[in-house]
C-alpha positions as CSV (number, residue, x, y, z in Angstrom):
1,M,-0.1,-18.3,26.8
2,A,-0.8,-21.8,26.9
3,R,-4.1,-22.9,25.0
4,T,-6.7,-24.6,26.8
5,S,-7.9,-27.1,24.6
6,D,-12.7,-27.6,24.1
7,A,-11.9,-30.9,25.8
8,S,-10.5,-29.5,29.2
9,V,-12.8,-26.5,28.7
10,G,-15.6,-28.7,28.2
11,S,-15.4,-30.6,31.4
12,H,-14.7,-27.7,32.9
13,L,-18.1,-26.2,32.6
14,E,-20.3,-29.2,33.1
15,G,-18.0,-28.9,36.6
16,C,-18.5,-25.2,37.7
17,A,-21.7,-23.6,37.8
18,A,-21.2,-20.1,37.4
19,C,-18.8,-20.4,34.3
20,A,-21.7,-23.0,33.0
21,R,-24.5,-19.7,33.1
22,F,-21.4,-17.2,32.5
23,A,-20.7,-19.2,29.0
24,E,-24.4,-19.6,28.1
25,R,-24.7,-16.0,28.1
26,L,-21.9,-15.3,26.2
27,G,-23.3,-18.0,23.3
28,G,-26.5,-15.4,23.8
29,A,-25.2,-12.1,22.9
30,Q,-23.2,-14.7,20.0
31,S,-25.9,-15.5,18.9
32,W,-27.6,-12.0,19.2
33,L,-24.4,-10.3,17.3
34,R,-25.3,-12.9,14.1
35,E,-29.0,-12.2,13.6
36,H,-28.4,-8.0,13.8
37,H,-25.4,-7.7,11.9
38,A,-26.0,-5.3,9.0
39,R,-23.3,-7.5,7.0
40,V,-22.3,-4.6,4.9
41,E,-19.2,-4.9,2.6
42,P,-17.6,-1.7,1.4
43,D,-17.2,-1.2,-2.2
44,A,-13.6,-1.1,-2.6
45,S,-12.2,2.2,-2.9
46,F,-13.5,2.8,0.4
47,A,-10.4,2.7,2.2
48,G,-8.6,5.1,-0.3
49,R,-11.8,7.8,0.8
50,V,-11.2,7.2,4.3
51,V,-7.0,7.1,3.6
52,T,-7.4,10.6,1.7
53,R,-9.5,12.4,4.4
54,L,-6.7,11.3,6.7
55,P,-4.8,14.5,7.7
56,D,-0.8,14.2,8.2
57,A,0.2,14.1,11.2
58,S,3.3,15.4,11.2
59,T,2.5,18.4,9.8
60,D,-0.2,18.9,12.2
61,A,1.5,18.0,15.2
62,L,4.2,20.4,14.0
63,G,2.0,23.5,13.8
64,W,-0.1,22.5,17.1
65,A,3.0,22.8,18.6
66,A,4.1,25.4,17.2
67,M,0.7,27.4,18.0
68,R,1.4,26.3,21.5
69,L,4.7,27.2,21.9
70,L,5.4,30.2,19.9
71,P,3.8,32.7,22.8
72,A,5.6,30.7,25.8
73,T,8.7,31.4,24.3
74,L,8.2,34.9,23.3
75,A,7.3,35.8,26.9
76,L,10.5,33.1,28.1
77,L,12.7,34.8,25.8
78,V,11.3,38.9,26.9
79,A,11.3,37.6,30.5
80,L,15.2,36.8,30.1
81,A,16.1,39.6,27.6
82,F,14.2,42.2,31.0
83,L,16.9,40.2,33.4
84,A,20.1,40.5,31.2
85,L,19.3,44.5,30.8
86,Q,18.8,44.8,34.5
87,S,21.9,43.0,35.9
88,V,24.5,44.7,33.5
89,P,26.5,47.0,35.9
90,S,26.2,50.7,35.5
91,S,30.3,50.5,34.8
92,T,32.4,48.5,33.0
93,T,35.5,50.3,33.8
94,T,34.6,49.5,37.2
95,T,34.9,45.4,36.7
96,V,37.6,45.3,34.3
97,A,39.9,47.3,37.0
98,T,38.7,44.9,39.9
99,T,39.4,42.2,37.8
100,E,43.4,43.1,36.1
101,D,44.2,44.6,39.8
102,A,43.7,41.2,41.2
103,A,46.1,39.5,38.3
104,D,48.4,42.1,39.4
105,E,48.2,41.2,43.1
106,L,48.4,37.6,42.0
107,L,51.0,38.3,40.1
108,T,53.1,40.4,42.4
109,W,51.7,37.2,45.4
110,I,53.7,34.6,42.8
111,L,57.0,37.3,42.1
112,D,57.9,38.0,45.2
113,D,57.2,35.2,47.9
114,D,60.3,34.7,50.6
115,G,58.8,31.0,50.6
116,D,56.9,32.4,53.7
117,D,53.3,30.7,53.7
118,S,51.3,33.7,55.7
């Protein structure tokens, strides 16, 4: 963004009444701030004291995340375990026999193929 020179701003303020009023109000605010500024200078150890009081961000963030996510994770784990136990077939031998029968049928179909596509 190009900076506008003071001369061009001054010439604009001469021709624009609204901007001139705004600049006058802005100047009044600046002078009020200068009059009421406390001019307090902190001692040399101020910055060090503030920094030592700040919490360690990585530790606090991890603690917050763990405290929020642990109950949700446990609830999800219990729900998934319940669903997994409900979906177990009553007899695994039926599944294995069915799989073996299908494999035997496929092997028989491949070996006994007479060239017919039926």
